[in-house]
ZAMAR-204700 format. One line per field, with one value per residue (C-alpha): y, z, x. Coordinates in steps of 0.2 Angstrom, whole numbers, plus 5000, padded with zeros to 4 digits. Each point is the difference from the previous one (the first is absolute). Layout:
REM residues N
yy <- c(Y	...)
zz <- c(Z	...)
xx <- c(X	...)
***
This chain:
REM residues 588
yy <- c(4991	4982	5000	5006	5016	5004	5018	5000	5019	5012	5018	5010	5013	4995	4993	5014	5013	5015	5018	5015	5005	5018	5001	5007	4995	5011	4990	5006	4999	5008	4997	4982	4995	4982	4990	4994	4981	4995	5008	4996	5005	5004	5005	4994	5012	4992	5010	4990	5002	5014	5002	5000	5000	5006	4987	4989	5000	5005	5006	4996	4981	4989	5016	5003	5009	5019	5008	5006	5019	5010	5001	5014	4998	4986	4983	4987	4985	4991	4986	4986	5002	4989	4985	4999	4991	4982	4983	4989	4984	4991	5012	4993	5003	5019	5003	5019	5009	4998	5014	5013	4996	5014	5005	5016	4991	5008	5005	4996	4998	5005	4994	5013	4999	5017	5007	5018	4994	4995	5009	4987	4995	4982	4986	4997	4983	5000	4984	4993	4987	4984	4991	4995	5018	4995	5001	5006	5017	5010	5001	4982	5000	4989	5015	5013	5008	5006	4986	5000	5019	5000	4985	5007	5019	5001	5007	4986	5005	4990	5004	4993	4998	4995	4981	4988	5007	5018	4999	4990	4999	5005	5003	5007	5018	5016	4998	4982	4997	4988	5000	5014	4991	5000	5018	5003	4992	5012	5015	4995	4996	5018	5008	4992	5004	5018	5002	4989	5015	5007	4985	4998	4988	4999	5001	4993	4985	4992	4981	4991	4985	4989	4982	4989	5012	5014	4992	4997	5018	5005	4990	5013	5015	4996	5001	5014	5018	5005	4993	4994	5016	5001	4983	4996	4982	4986	4986	4987	4987	4986	5007	5006	5004	4990	4985	5001	4996	5017	5007	4994	5005	5014	4988	4991	5017	5004	4983	5004	5018	4993	4987	5013	5012	4987	4994	5018	5002	5013	4989	4985	4991	5015	5013	4995	5009	5000	5007	5015	5000	5018	4996	4984	5010	5014	4986	4993	5017	5002	4984	5000	4995	4986	4993	4999	4991	4987	4997	4996	4987	4991	5000	4994	4984	4994	5011	5007	5013	5009	5018	5004	5012	5001	5004	5014	5016	5015	4991	4991	5010	4992	5001	4993	4982	5005	5010	4984	4989	5012	4999	5013	4999	5010	4994	4996	4988	4987	4990	4986	4983	4990	4988	4981	4994	5014	4988	4995	5017	5001	4983	5003	5017	4994	4984	5001	4988	4987	5005	5010	5017	5001	4983	4991	4986	4996	4989	4987	4992	5006	4986	5000	5002	5014	5008	5000	5008	5014	5003	5002	5012	5011	4999	4994	5018	4998	4987	4981	4997	5010	4994	4982	5005	5008	4984	4989	5011	5002	4986	4985	5001	4998	4984	4991	5011	5005	5014	5010	4998	5004	5015	5006	4997	5011	5013	5000	5002	5015	5008	4998	5007	5015	5004	4990	5000	5018	5005	4990	5007	5018	4997	4992	5016	5012	4991	5003	5018	5002	4993	4988	4991	4985	4992	4985	5003	4984	5006	4997	5009	4988	5007	4997	4992	4996	4981	4992	4994	5018	5002	5018	5007	5016	5015	4992	5010	5017	4999	4998	5013	5013	4993	4998	4982	4994	4984	5005	5007	4996	4989	5009	4990	5006	5018	4998	4992	5014	5013	4990	5000	5018	5004	4991	5009	5017	4997	4997	5016	5011	4992	4988	4986	4989	4993	5004	4998	4983	4991	4988	5009	5002	4999	5008	4990	4998	4993	4987	4998	5002	4999	5005	5001	4989	5010	4990	4997	4995	5009	4991	5004	4989	4998	5002	5003	4989	4998	4984	5004	5018	4992	4991	5017	5008	4987	5003	5018	4998	5012	4992	5004	5017	5003	4994	5014	5013	4993	4999	5018	5006	4989	5006	5018	4998	4990	5014	5013	5009	5014	4997	5011	4990	4984	5006	5005	4982	4992	5009	4996	4982	5000	5007	4986	4987	5006	5001	4982	4995	5007	4990	4984	5003	5005	4982)
zz <- c(5129	4996	4981	4994	5008	4999	5005	5010	5002	4988	5006	4985	4998	5008	4987	4998	4989	5005	4997	5009	5014	5000	5018	5010	5018	5013	5013	5015	4989	4985	4985	4991	4984	4997	4986	4997	4999	5000	4994	5005	5013	5010	4991	5009	5000	5004	5009	4998	5007	5012	5011	5018	5006	4994	4991	5013	4991	5005	5018	5002	4997	5014	5009	5004	4986	4998	4995	4982	4999	4989	4981	4988	4985	4997	5004	4986	5009	4984	5001	5011	5012	5000	5010	5016	4997	5005	4997	4989	5001	5007	4995	4986	5009	5001	4984	4999	4985	5003	4988	5011	5017	5010	5017	4997	5002	5014	4990	5002	4989	5001	4990	5003	4994	4994	4996	4999	5007	5017	5013	5013	5008	4995	5011	4997	4998	5003	4993	5007	4988	5006	4996	5016	5003	4986	4983	4992	4994	5001	4981	4996	4988	5012	5012	4987	5010	4985	5001	5019	5001	4986	5007	5018	4997	5012	4998	4999	5005	5000	5003	4997	5016	5001	5000	5005	5007	4994	5010	5015	5003	5017	5010	5015	4997	4994	4982	4998	5014	4990	4995	4987	4989	5014	5003	4981	5002	5014	4990	4985	5011	5008	4983	4993	5016	5000	4982	4999	4999	4985	4990	5007	5013	5018	5012	5014	4989	4997	4998	5000	4989	4999	4994	5007	5006	4997	5012	5013	5000	5003	5017	5005	4992	5011	5015	4996	5005	4984	4990	5010	5002	4981	4997	5001	4994	4995	4987	5003	4986	5004	5013	5018	5012	5014	5001	5009	4985	4994	5016	4997	5013	4996	5001	4984	4991	5004	4993	4984	4999	5002	4987	4988	5003	4998	4983	4994	5005	5014	5015	5005	5015	5005	4996	5006	5002	5019	4999	4989	4993	4993	4990	4993	4996	4991	4989	4996	4995	4987	4991	4985	5006	4987	5008	5017	4991	4993	5017	5006	4986	5007	5018	4993	4994	5018	5006	4989	5013	5005	5005	5010	5013	5017	5017	5012	4989	4999	4990	5015	5016	5016	5009	5018	5003	5007	4984	4990	5011	4998	4981	4994	4982	4989	5001	4982	4990	4993	4984	5001	4992	4988	4986	5000	4998	5004	5002	4982	4995	5013	4997	4982	5003	5014	4991	4981	4998	5006	4994	4984	4995	5003	5008	4983	5007	5011	5015	4992	5010	5017	5012	5019	5003	4987	5008	5017	4991	4993	5017	5007	4987	5002	5019	5007	5006	5013	5009	4999	5013	4990	4983	5007	5006	4984	4990	5012	4998	4981	4993	5011	5001	4981	4995	4984	4997	4982	4992	4999	5018	5007	4989	5005	5019	4998	4991	5014	5014	4991	4996	5018	5007	4989	4996	5006	5019	5001	4992	5012	5015	4994	4997	5018	5008	4990	5002	5019	4997	4981	4986	4991	4983	4996	4983	4991	4981	4990	4982	4987	4984	4985	4990	5014	4994	5018	5002	5005	5017	5005	5001	5005	5007	5007	4989	4990	5007	4995	4982	5005	5013	4988	4985	4990	4993	5002	4990	4985	4998	5012	4994	5000	5016	5008	4996	5009	5015	5000	5001	5015	5009	4997	5006	5016	5003	4995	5012	5014	4995	5001	5014	5010	4995	4984	4998	4984	4994	4992	5007	5015	5016	5006	5019	5012	5006	5019	5012	5006	4984	4986	4984	4984	4982	4986	4984	4985	4986	5013	5017	5016	5019	5009	5018	5007	4986	5001	5019	5005	4991	5007	5017	4996	4997	5015	5011	4993	5007	5018	5014	5000	4981	5003	5014	4989	4988	5014	5006	4982	4997	5016	4997	4982	5005	5015	4989	4987	5012	4999	5012	5016	4993	4984	5010	5010	4985	4992	5016	5002	4982	5003	5015	4989	4987	5014	5006	4983	4997	5016	4995	4984	5009	5013	4988	5000)
xx <- c(5290	4997	5002	4984	4995	4982	4997	4983	4999	5008	5001	4994	4987	4983	4989	4987	4993	5012	4997	5007	4988	4994	5000	5015	5000	5009	5010	5010	5015	4993	4989	4998	4992	4996	4992	4982	5001	4982	4984	4982	4988	5015	5016	5016	5015	5017	5013	5016	5017	4997	5016	4996	5019	5016	5010	5008	5017	5018	5001	4981	5002	4995	4992	4982	4991	5001	4983	5000	5002	4988	5003	4997	4988	4988	5006	4997	4992	4996	5014	5003	5015	5015	5001	5011	5017	4999	5008	4989	5009	4986	4987	4989	4984	5003	5010	5004	5006	5018	5004	4990	5007	5008	5005	4989	4984	4989	4985	4981	4985	4982	4985	4986	4982	4994	4983	4995	4983	5006	5010	4999	5016	5005	5008	5019	5007	5019	5008	5017	5008	5008	5016	5008	5007	5013	4991	4985	4993	4984	5001	4996	4985	4990	5000	4993	4986	4989	4987	4999	4998	4987	4990	4999	5001	5015	5018	5013	5018	5016	5019	5017	5011	5018	5004	5013	5016	4996	4984	5005	5018	5005	5016	4991	5007	4991	5008	4992	4987	4989	4981	5003	4987	4987	5003	4998	4983	4996	5005	4990	4984	5002	5002	4984	4991	5005	4996	4984	4988	5009	4995	4983	5004	4995	5015	4988	4996	5017	5001	5017	5000	5016	5005	5014	5013	4989	4987	5013	5005	4982	5001	5013	4991	4985	5011	5012	4995	5008	4986	4985	4991	4999	4991	4982	5000	5012	5001	5014	5002	5012	5011	5001	5014	4994	5013	5016	5011	4997	5007	5018	5013	5013	5014	4993	4999	5018	5005	4990	5008	5017	4998	4993	5013	5014	4993	4999	5018	4997	5004	5011	5005	5011	4987	4983	4983	5002	5018	4997	4982	5002	5015	4991	4984	5010	5008	4983	4993	5013	4996	4987	4983	5001	5015	4991	4986	5012	5007	4983	4999	5015	4992	4983	5009	4998	4986	4987	4994	5015	4995	4984	4994	5008	4992	5003	5001	4989	4987	4994	5004	4999	4983	4999	4996	4984	4995	5003	4990	4986	5002	5011	4994	4989	4982	4995	4989	5011	4998	5014	5003	5011	4999	4996	5018	5012	5015	5004	5004	5014	5007	5002	5008	5011	5005	4998	5014	4989	4982	5004	4994	4981	5001	5002	5011	4985	5003	5012	5013	4995	5002	4997	5019	5001	4985	5009	5015	4989	4992	5018	5004	4985	4998	5017	5004	4986	5011	5001	4985	4988	5006	4996	4983	4996	5005	4990	4985	5000	5011	4999	4981	4998	4991	5003	5015	5003	5011	4984	4994	5017	5001	4983	5005	5016	4990	4987	5013	5007	4984	4994	5016	5001	4982	4985	5002	5007	4983	4990	5009	4998	4981	4999	5008	4990	4983	5001	4995	4996	4990	5011	4996	5011	5001	5008	5002	4998	4998	5014	5000	4996	5015	5013	5016	5005	5001	4983	5007	5003	4981	4995	5016	5007	4997	4986	4986	5007	4995	4982	5000	5007	4991	5016	5004	5018	5001	4989	4983	4986	4986	4983	4996	5016	4996	4984	5009	5013	4986	4992	5017	5002	4982	5004	5017	4992	4985	5012	5010	4985	4990	5011	4989	5004	4983	4991	4982	4996	5016	5002	5002	5018	5000	5012	5015	4999	5013	4987	4991	5013	4989	5008	4994	5008	5000	4998	4988	4988	5003	4998	5001	5012	5007	5018	5012	5015	4996	5009	5016	5000	4998	5017	5008	4992	5007	5018	5000	4998	5007	5017	5003	4993	5012	5015	4995	5002	5016	5008	4995	5009	5015	5002	5000	5012	5012	4999	5005	4983	4997	4989	4987	4999	5000	4985	4991	5002	4996	4984	4996	5004	4988	4987	5002	5000	4983	4994	5005	4992	4984	5001	5003	4986	4986	4993)
***
């Protein structure tokens, strides 16, 4: 990475006073013994690295996870588990311990308040980490659940899931059908739900909380019959799966798979994924996991986000169009929102050669012409017409154009496309039937070494939500602010309402009255988050575009020689997506 690598997060033992816990907890797989990581009115016991699936190695690579069999003896749950193999070429925000990465990584963690004086079952927060489905780990120190569990008297859980090619490569055959990483999440959620009572948790009070890609998957979990019956509430931070770019057609996924297999030496022009997918997959299964991660790095040189979830598998079975029109999603209270400037995070990760690590190069040398070139790089795959519309809306409207204003315009475009408007659309849909609380997070850590122009960007809120500073110690005032944020989040977890005594009232977000809370040193209620810009994106996804998605899905299956039954399934799923998107377009 660019000369001076500064490691933001080092995966090491969580900073805490650690002693072996006396308690042995009996799970469905066998007994586990954790460690006591905090003492006080509530002791916090951490149960780290509990396996929820068989190691996904060898013949199990690319397959959906296999539930873990029972073990003999007491399982030692005192050490953080390894990180899932990933490519870290452009990964300085989520720096894992590269010496502790392995394909055998399907483990979960729990932080459990324990008091002999109380036997009341506690709410369970299940956190799903982000990282664009390609990087990240539940083991980052910022995700340590000790403080949140102790502050709120709740159980906090997290899991690792497979990333990149190991989690999302698909050849559309049983040996590699894609979405293994999503199905890892499903199995981990089920394990926590089934074993909650053993740890003093309430299985009827499970709250999903995710950030970025983790929040995007929650959109699916609230629809999928595999998960939704286990969920009481949801918190979605900076991410939602409600924009069409997440619904890429299968022809594109074939292209990605072919390029990946070719770079790995398992395919060429004479042997393609479509010709003999089983032979190609068997070759890929024989390669070391680290080799596959290295190949991902070669692909990331032109596209930082290479592997991601696909549509049309068992995770989202096909309900009828009528069911979707009626709202075929779990009715839950929803807390959702994003950060003041989401985009700078993405432009610095996507184009570090221009902006420098942590944005240190600032906005130097960005002319209007160069800004148009960057728009072409970031949005060109949407087609020339939409690329021009995006440039006209975000770049050509800049007044008194400077390097800084053009950089911020590019960042705003990317932030709106990836995060801001997806969150707004998700909130609009859910607010039709459910209480929704929307936020904009504007507080930047005083010790942050991200460039000032990046402001409060993607990922910045997490340190305050978990109470774990990222860039250096919190000031006393920041400690108090973090406790306030945790109080709001915990109030929502317990009651479905994030309002707390002595604080400004956080109103519900409604379709015809879209109020939201700006969370900063001084909180304020505001109206219509990113409204006029999100109307631009809403207008881009009209019925003609949606129908093209349907047509592309059908064409890609037919061209690949898919069976009629498979074709029908994908067509029904495409129809489901069309109605879903039409709902989004029509909510205002």
